One Martini backbone bead per residue (centre of mass of N, CA, C, O) as a GRO file, in nm:
protein
  348
    1MET     BB    1 -15.031   2.805 -11.570
    2ARG     BB    2 -14.773   2.855 -11.739
    3ASN     BB    3 -14.496   2.690 -11.900
    4HIS     BB    4 -14.357   2.577 -12.162
    5GLU     BB    5 -14.160   2.287 -12.218
    6VAL     BB    6 -13.877   2.218 -12.387
    7THR     BB    7 -13.747   1.867 -12.477
    8GLU     BB    8 -13.661   1.893 -12.785
    9THR     BB    9 -13.469   1.864 -13.064
   10HIS     BB   10 -13.457   2.149 -13.287
   11LYS     BB   11 -13.543   2.384 -13.481
   12LEU     BB   12 -13.623   2.709 -13.430
   13LEU     BB   13 -13.694   2.759 -13.739
   14LYS     BB   14 -13.981   2.831 -13.966
   15ASP     BB   15 -14.008   3.058 -14.198
   16GLY     BB   16 -13.889   3.259 -13.953
   17ASN     BB   17 -14.034   3.101 -13.723
   18LEU     BB   18 -14.130   2.969 -13.444
   19VAL     BB   19 -14.185   2.639 -13.357
   20GLU     BB   20 -14.136   2.665 -13.011
   21PRO     BB   21 -14.263   2.818 -12.773
   22GLY     BB   22 -14.051   2.863 -12.481
   23TRP     BB   23 -13.887   2.668 -12.236
   24SER     BB   24 -13.550   2.575 -12.113
   25LYS     BB   25 -13.247   2.426 -11.977
   26GLN     BB   26 -13.147   2.429 -12.276
   27LEU     BB   27 -13.012   2.441 -12.611
   28LEU     BB   28 -13.228   2.276 -12.813
   29GLN     BB   29 -13.268   2.495 -13.007
   30GLU     BB   30 -13.159   2.565 -13.338
   31TYR     BB   31 -12.951   2.816 -13.432
   32ASN     BB   32 -12.980   2.997 -13.757
   33ARG     BB   33 -12.917   3.263 -13.940
   34ALA     BB   34 -13.018   3.152 -14.224
   35ASP     BB   35 -13.334   3.119 -14.117
   36ILE     BB   36 -13.380   3.407 -14.146
   37ARG     BB   37 -13.670   3.649 -14.228
   38ALA     BB   38 -13.467   3.913 -14.243
   39PRO     BB   39 -13.297   4.172 -14.231
   40LYS     BB   40 -12.976   4.222 -14.130
   41PHE     BB   41 -13.040   4.499 -13.972
   42ARG     BB   42 -13.243   4.330 -13.758
   43ILE     BB   43 -13.026   4.164 -13.633
   44LYS     BB   44 -12.961   4.020 -13.303
   45GLU     BB   45 -12.636   3.990 -13.130
   46TRP     BB   46 -12.517   3.856 -12.807
   47ASP     BB   47 -12.263   3.892 -12.539
   48TYR     BB   48 -12.317   3.889 -12.179
   49TYR     BB   49 -12.118   3.978 -11.892
   50MET     BB   50 -12.146   3.918 -11.532
   51ILE     BB   51 -11.924   4.011 -11.264
   52MET     BB   52 -11.954   3.937 -10.906
   53ALA     BB   53 -11.910   4.103 -10.610
   54ASP     BB   54 -11.985   4.263 -10.327
   55GLU     BB   55 -11.793   4.544 -10.422
   56TYR     BB   56 -11.786   4.442 -10.734
   57ALA     BB   57 -11.796   4.491 -11.103
   58VAL     BB   58 -11.821   4.326 -11.434
   59ALA     BB   59 -11.892   4.426 -11.779
   60LEU     BB   60 -11.941   4.240 -12.094
   61THR     BB   61 -11.970   4.339 -12.450
   62ILE     BB   62 -12.081   4.168 -12.750
   63SER     BB   63 -12.230   4.325 -13.049
   64ASP     BB   64 -12.486   4.265 -13.314
   65ASP     BB   65 -12.747   4.499 -13.428
   66GLY     BB   66 -12.683   4.535 -13.743
   67TYR     BB   67 -12.666   4.875 -13.774
   68ILE     BB   68 -12.525   4.810 -13.488
   69GLY     BB   69 -12.247   4.821 -13.272
   70LEU     BB   70 -12.188   4.711 -12.917
   71GLN     BB   71 -11.908   4.784 -12.717
   72SER     BB   72 -11.871   4.691 -12.366
   73VAL     BB   73 -11.757   4.844 -12.045
   74SER     BB   74 -11.785   4.773 -11.687
   75LEU     BB   75 -11.720   4.949 -11.378
   76LEU     BB   76 -11.788   4.858 -11.026
   77GLU     BB   77 -11.860   5.016 -10.716
   78LEU     BB   78 -12.030   4.870 -10.400
   79ASN     BB   79 -11.979   5.064 -10.169
   80GLU     BB   80 -11.990   5.345  -9.977
   81THR     BB   81 -11.866   5.465 -10.268
   82PRO     BB   82 -12.019   5.459 -10.534
   83TRP     BB   83 -11.907   5.345 -10.870
   84GLU     BB   84 -11.906   5.420 -11.235
   85HIS     BB   85 -11.799   5.285 -11.567
   86THR     BB   86 -11.885   5.333 -11.917
   87GLU     BB   87 -11.757   5.194 -12.221
   88THR     BB   88 -11.815   5.267 -12.579
   89VAL     BB   89 -11.831   5.098 -12.894
   90LEU     BB   90 -11.921   5.194 -13.218
   91ASN     BB   91 -12.081   5.032 -13.508
   92ALA     BB   92 -12.134   5.021 -13.846
   93PHE     BB   93 -12.291   4.773 -13.998
   94PRO     BB   94 -12.208   4.463 -13.929
   95MET     BB   95 -12.405   4.227 -14.020
   96GLY     BB   96 -12.218   3.952 -13.920
   97LYS     BB   97 -11.894   4.004 -13.914
   98PHE     BB   98 -11.838   3.879 -13.613
   99LYS     BB   99 -11.933   3.584 -13.585
  100LEU     BB  100 -12.131   3.470 -13.388
  101PRO     BB  101 -12.221   3.217 -13.226
  102SER     BB  102 -12.492   2.968 -13.244
  103ASP     BB  103 -12.358   2.873 -12.965
  104SER     BB  104 -12.268   2.879 -12.619
  105SER     BB  105 -12.076   2.596 -12.595
  106HIS     BB  106 -11.891   2.742 -12.820
  107GLY     BB  107 -11.625   2.925 -12.905
  108ILE     BB  108 -11.561   3.263 -13.040
  109THR     BB  109 -11.580   3.594 -12.900
  110SER     BB  110 -11.479   3.890 -13.084
  111TYR     BB  111 -11.283   4.208 -13.052
  112ASN     BB  112 -11.112   4.459 -13.269
  113ASP     BB  113 -10.905   4.743 -13.219
  114LYS     BB  114 -10.702   5.008 -13.133
  115ARG     BB  115 -10.847   5.014 -12.828
  116LEU     BB  116 -11.004   4.722 -12.845
  117SER     BB  117 -10.975   4.400 -12.666
  118MET     BB  118 -11.206   4.117 -12.699
  119LYS     BB  119 -11.257   3.785 -12.531
  120PHE     BB  120 -11.460   3.482 -12.575
  121GLU     BB  121 -11.382   3.154 -12.445
  122VAL     BB  122 -11.469   2.822 -12.500
  123LYS     BB  123 -11.392   2.546 -12.282
  124GLU     BB  124 -11.259   2.199 -12.254
  125ASP     BB  125 -11.217   1.969 -11.983
  126LYS     BB  126 -11.061   1.704 -11.794
  127ASN     BB  127 -11.070   1.532 -11.525
  128SER     BB  128 -10.970   1.263 -11.335
  129SER     BB  129 -11.271   1.132 -11.400
  130GLY     BB  130 -11.357   1.240 -11.705
  131GLU     BB  131 -11.490   1.506 -11.667
  132VAL     BB  132 -11.646   1.760 -11.819
  133ILE     BB  133 -11.515   2.099 -11.825
  134ARG     BB  134 -11.653   2.410 -11.844
  135HIS     BB  135 -11.510   2.723 -11.971
  136ARG     BB  136 -11.474   3.089 -11.944
  137HIS     BB  137 -11.265   3.311 -12.125
  138LEU     BB  138 -11.200   3.650 -12.020
  139THR     BB  139 -11.081   3.922 -12.221
  140CYS     BB  140 -10.931   4.263 -12.168
  141GLN     BB  141 -10.835   4.568 -12.361
  142PHE     BB  142 -10.876   4.922 -12.259
  143ASP     BB  143 -10.803   5.207 -12.393
  144LYS     BB  144 -10.902   5.482 -12.254
  145PHE     BB  145 -11.145   5.425 -12.049
  146TYR     BB  146 -11.052   5.648 -11.817
  147GLN     BB  147 -10.882   5.925 -11.799
  148GLY     BB  148 -10.663   5.771 -11.997
  149LYS     BB  149 -10.708   5.492 -11.870
  150PRO     BB  150 -10.675   5.159 -11.841
  151PHE     BB  151 -10.831   4.840 -11.903
  152SER     BB  152 -10.829   4.508 -11.743
  153CYS     BB  153 -10.880   4.145 -11.804
  154ASP     BB  154 -10.887   3.802 -11.630
  155ILE     BB  155 -11.145   3.562 -11.670
  156THR     BB  156 -11.297   3.273 -11.510
  157LEU     BB  157 -11.571   3.057 -11.592
  158TYR     BB  158 -11.742   2.801 -11.431
  159GLN     BB  159 -11.929   2.517 -11.591
  160PRO     BB  160 -12.125   2.315 -11.473
  161ASP     BB  161 -12.357   2.077 -11.444
  162MET     BB  162 -12.649   2.268 -11.540
  163ASP     BB  163 -12.900   2.467 -11.531
  164THR     BB  164 -13.089   2.683 -11.741
  165MET     BB  165 -13.214   2.970 -11.924
  166VAL     BB  166 -13.455   2.924 -12.186
  167ILE     BB  167 -13.601   3.141 -12.448
  168ALA     BB  168 -13.887   3.153 -12.678
  169THR     BB  169 -13.987   3.459 -12.832
  170PRO     BB  170 -14.255   3.620 -12.966
  171TRP     BB  171 -14.413   3.818 -13.198
  172PRO     BB  172 -14.683   3.914 -13.375
  173LYS     BB  173 -14.483   3.971 -13.575
  174ASN     BB  174 -14.341   3.862 -13.840
  175HIS     BB  175 -14.014   3.732 -13.790
  176ARG     BB  176 -14.025   3.769 -13.475
  177PHE     BB  177 -13.757   3.712 -13.227
  178TYR     BB  178 -13.640   3.548 -12.907
  179TYR     BB  179 -13.318   3.408 -12.814
  180ASN     BB  180 -13.244   3.294 -12.474
  181GLN     BB  181 -12.960   3.277 -12.240
  182LYS     BB  182 -12.917   3.197 -11.894
  183ILE     BB  183 -12.617   3.186 -11.693
  184ASN     BB  184 -12.574   3.089 -11.378
  185CYS     BB  185 -12.351   3.017 -11.122
  186MET     BB  186 -12.048   3.101 -11.211
  187PRO     BB  187 -11.753   3.060 -11.108
  188ALA     BB  188 -11.504   3.315 -11.025
  189GLU     BB  189 -11.180   3.382 -11.179
  190GLY     BB  190 -10.961   3.664 -11.117
  191TRP     BB  191 -10.921   3.987 -11.294
  192ALA     BB  192 -10.907   4.346 -11.251
  193GLU     BB  193 -10.786   4.666 -11.399
  194PHE     BB  194 -10.761   5.008 -11.247
  195ASP     BB  195 -10.576   5.257 -11.146
  196GLY     BB  196 -10.391   5.043 -10.970
  197LYS     BB  197 -10.634   4.843 -10.934
  198ARG     BB  198 -10.731   4.529 -10.797
  199TYR     BB  199 -10.983   4.290 -10.896
  200THR     BB  200 -11.093   4.007 -10.733
  201PHE     BB  201 -11.189   3.657 -10.791
  202ASN     BB  202 -11.374   3.414 -10.604
  203PRO     BB  203 -11.501   3.091 -10.647
  204GLU     BB  204 -11.631   3.059 -10.355
  205LYS     BB  205 -11.821   3.360 -10.396
  206ASP     BB  206 -11.806   3.423 -10.703
  207TYR     BB  207 -11.996   3.537 -10.999
  208GLY     BB  208 -12.133   3.452 -11.320
  209THR     BB  209 -12.309   3.584 -11.615
  210LEU     BB  210 -12.501   3.484 -11.899
  211ASP     BB  211 -12.612   3.681 -12.191
  212TRP     BB  212 -12.772   3.512 -12.464
  213GLY     BB  213 -12.850   3.669 -12.783
  214ARG     BB  214 -13.110   3.601 -13.037
  215GLY     BB  215 -13.259   3.804 -13.311
  216VAL     BB  216 -13.581   3.969 -13.392
  217TRP     BB  217 -13.690   4.287 -13.348
  218THR     BB  218 -13.857   4.532 -13.257
  219TYR     BB  219 -13.818   4.873 -13.223
  220ASP     BB  220 -14.012   4.904 -12.956
  221ASN     BB  221 -13.883   4.856 -12.618
  222MET     BB  222 -13.958   4.715 -12.290
  223TRP     BB  223 -13.768   4.611 -11.999
  224HIS     BB  224 -13.720   4.359 -11.738
  225TRP     BB  225 -13.430   4.286 -11.524
  226GLY     BB  226 -13.305   4.011 -11.310
  227SER     BB  227 -12.993   3.933 -11.118
  228GLY     BB  228 -12.841   3.656 -10.920
  229ASN     BB  229 -12.567   3.548 -10.689
  230GLY     BB  230 -12.499   3.289 -10.433
  231LYS     BB  231 -12.462   3.215 -10.097
  232VAL     BB  232 -12.699   2.993  -9.919
  233GLU     BB  233 -12.619   2.806  -9.674
  234GLY     BB  234 -12.401   2.667  -9.891
  235HIS     BB  235 -12.572   2.738 -10.147
  236ASP     BB  236 -12.645   2.762 -10.468
  237PHE     BB  237 -12.775   3.084 -10.577
  238GLY     BB  238 -13.027   3.188 -10.820
  239PHE     BB  239 -13.156   3.438 -11.064
  240ASN     BB  240 -13.428   3.499 -11.314
  241LEU     BB  241 -13.583   3.807 -11.426
  242GLY     BB  242 -13.857   3.874 -11.670
  243TYR     BB  243 -14.018   4.151 -11.858
  244GLY     BB  244 -14.217   4.345 -12.135
  245PHE     BB  245 -14.182   4.155 -12.404
  246GLY     BB  246 -14.361   4.017 -12.612
  247ASP     BB  247 -14.492   3.680 -12.631
  248THR     BB  248 -14.562   3.513 -12.308
  249LYS     BB  249 -14.774   3.274 -12.305
  250ALA     BB  250 -14.584   3.019 -12.294
  251ALA     BB  251 -14.351   3.191 -12.124
  252SER     BB  252 -14.132   3.256 -11.884
  253GLU     BB  253 -13.803   3.373 -11.732
  254ASN     BB  254 -13.871   3.273 -11.445
  255ILE     BB  255 -13.611   3.181 -11.201
  256ILE     BB  256 -13.458   2.928 -10.999
  257PHE     BB  257 -13.138   2.852 -10.849
  258TYR     BB  258 -13.045   2.524 -10.692
  259ASP     BB  259 -12.785   2.339 -10.712
  260GLY     BB  260 -12.837   2.347 -11.047
  261LYS     BB  261 -13.149   2.383 -11.024
  262ALA     BB  262 -13.463   2.433 -11.164
  263HIS     BB  263 -13.722   2.687 -11.068
  264LYS     BB  264 -14.026   2.769 -11.170
  265LEU     BB  265 -14.190   3.066 -11.262
  266ASP     BB  266 -14.399   3.306 -11.308
  267ASP     BB  267 -14.491   3.602 -11.226
  268VAL     BB  268 -14.344   3.937 -11.204
  269THR     BB  269 -14.270   4.237 -11.000
  270PHE     BB  270 -14.145   4.566 -11.019
  271ASN     BB  271 -14.144   4.793 -10.744
  272ILE     BB  272 -14.099   5.116 -10.848
  273PRO     BB  273 -14.029   5.412 -10.768
  274GLU     BB  274 -14.136   5.700 -10.925
  275ASP     BB  275 -13.897   5.917 -10.806
  276SER     BB  276 -13.679   5.665 -10.755
  277TYR     BB  277 -13.428   5.417 -10.805
  278THR     BB  278 -13.290   5.449 -10.493
  279LYS     BB  279 -13.520   5.342 -10.371
  280PRO     BB  280 -13.697   5.110 -10.240
  281TRP     BB  281 -13.791   4.789 -10.328
  282THR     BB  282 -14.014   4.544 -10.471
  283ILE     BB  283 -14.059   4.183 -10.516
  284THR     BB  284 -14.316   4.016 -10.692
  285SER     BB  285 -14.552   3.728 -10.708
  286SER     BB  286 -14.816   3.542 -10.826
  287ASP     BB  287 -14.717   3.264 -10.648
  288GLY     BB  288 -14.533   3.355 -10.384
  289ARG     BB  289 -14.205   3.263 -10.459
  290PHE     BB  290 -14.113   3.588 -10.480
  291GLU     BB  291 -14.020   3.778 -10.189
  292MET     BB  292 -13.879   4.110 -10.198
  293ASP     BB  293 -13.617   4.320 -10.094
  294PHE     BB  294 -13.471   4.628 -10.238
  295LEU     BB  295 -13.145   4.788 -10.190
  296PRO     BB  296 -13.002   5.040 -10.324
  297VAL     BB  297 -12.663   5.157 -10.442
  298LEU     BB  298 -12.674   5.169 -10.776
  299ASP     BB  299 -12.722   5.375 -11.071
  300ARG     BB  300 -12.689   5.265 -11.408
  301ALA     BB  301 -12.714   5.528 -11.612
  302ALA     BB  302 -12.844   5.555 -11.960
  303LYS     BB  303 -12.831   5.783 -12.255
  304ILE     BB  304 -12.937   5.755 -12.601
  305ASP     BB  305 -12.956   6.007 -12.886
  306VAL     BB  306 -12.947   5.897 -13.238
  307LYS     BB  307 -13.221   5.935 -13.363
  308VAL     BB  308 -13.315   5.611 -13.420
  309ILE     BB  309 -13.136   5.582 -13.158
  310ILE     BB  310 -13.280   5.479 -12.840
  311THR     BB  311 -13.172   5.490 -12.489
  312ASP     BB  312 -13.314   5.390 -12.159
  313GLN     BB  313 -13.122   5.317 -11.861
  314HIS     BB  314 -13.165   5.110 -11.552
  315GLN     BB  315 -12.903   4.977 -11.352
  316VAL     BB  316 -12.960   4.825 -11.038
  317PHE     BB  317 -12.775   4.805 -10.747
  318GLY     BB  318 -12.806   4.560 -10.474
  319LYS     BB  319 -12.995   4.439 -10.191
  320LEU     BB  320 -13.131   4.117 -10.115
  321SER     BB  321 -13.446   4.034  -9.933
  322GLY     BB  322 -13.598   3.714  -9.843
  323LYS     BB  323 -13.812   3.484 -10.033
  324ALA     BB  324 -13.782   3.146 -10.167
  325ILE     BB  325 -13.959   2.892 -10.356
  326LEU     BB  326 -13.955   2.582 -10.425
  327ASP     BB  327 -14.111   2.326 -10.579
  328GLU     BB  328 -14.121   2.149 -10.292
  329GLY     BB  329 -14.133   2.407 -10.064
  330THR     BB  330 -13.874   2.529 -10.009
  331VAL     BB  331 -13.731   2.775  -9.802
  332VAL     BB  332 -13.545   3.064  -9.899
  333GLU     BB  333 -13.325   3.265  -9.723
  334VAL     BB  334 -13.253   3.604  -9.795
  335LYS     BB  335 -12.940   3.809  -9.746
  336ASP     BB  336 -12.781   4.052  -9.887
  337LEU     BB  337 -12.793   4.018 -10.204
  338MET     BB  338 -12.601   4.081 -10.465
  339CYS     BB  339 -12.757   4.275 -10.735
  340PHE     BB  340 -12.990   4.322 -11.020
  341PHE     BB  341 -13.201   4.578 -11.168
  342GLU     BB  342 -13.400   4.658 -11.467
  343ARG     BB  343 -13.481   4.937 -11.691
  344VAL     BB  344 -13.563   4.935 -12.048
  345HIS     BB  345 -13.562   5.171 -12.332
  346ASN     BB  346 -13.588   5.089 -12.680
  347LYS     BB  347 -13.477   5.231 -13.007
  348TYR     BB  348 -13.349   4.986 -13.273
   0.00000   0.00000   0.00000
């Protein structure tokens, strides 16, 4: 089994290449945009939040992908009549002007134009015991989001002291790397509004996830990613699964979170029906510790083809049932956990 764990703090890059490929529970390796040895138009930086309840979800993205910026909002209904809409604003050649923070633990990520205003702000407070509590305040106002009607939201994600998934992945090509943190199981509180309907999030049962990415990618990549959070027999349970690009000999990003602690997995496979993304899937693992059935509810499919920029993505939402095994052998039985799995092929 691979899975080299990084345990010491140091610079992420030396001469533009990763110092120590591997995974960690926090952002120990220090990202600095100035250390990159690649053209500005090849640097990719983004903050992506997914906030989910059992019957609806909101996704918010602020990104600077070098020669293109992609600011996106998705609203999804996951009930008996599933529905979704994604609205995107594209920007030419941002190349660092959005000034996304170099660390996920502090700062403000924001975007503003005449139609869209979106801000992600990381704050810290102390409770009565003097414990520092970090939370993430997400706000958005999107005019003419769909059918001429606006979308807005004001959501807070609470981040207790807990493990996260961080991975530093190289490509064989020089000066290409991906530094990524996934923060699961953040209790979500707040609301989103569209077309006279309010979608509320309850921190007792609803959660948010952060996908924080920085790096220099190769042009043509396909990846698989799955993520979900929920209460399982009163315990906080979450997972992050991913594979498909870069050199992952040092570590995978596959992991289970249980009551704030990380339980590392080896390889996983998404067994997707060849003829339809909305037929039942299975998720299997090389170590037998993540064996699940996935029943799709909604395929959020999107395809963009504008010359050199091509993206073909299927982000499929549905219910997960099966078993996960923790490091010490405890079996966690999962039943109808709302989550998503995706397959994406990008040329950009």
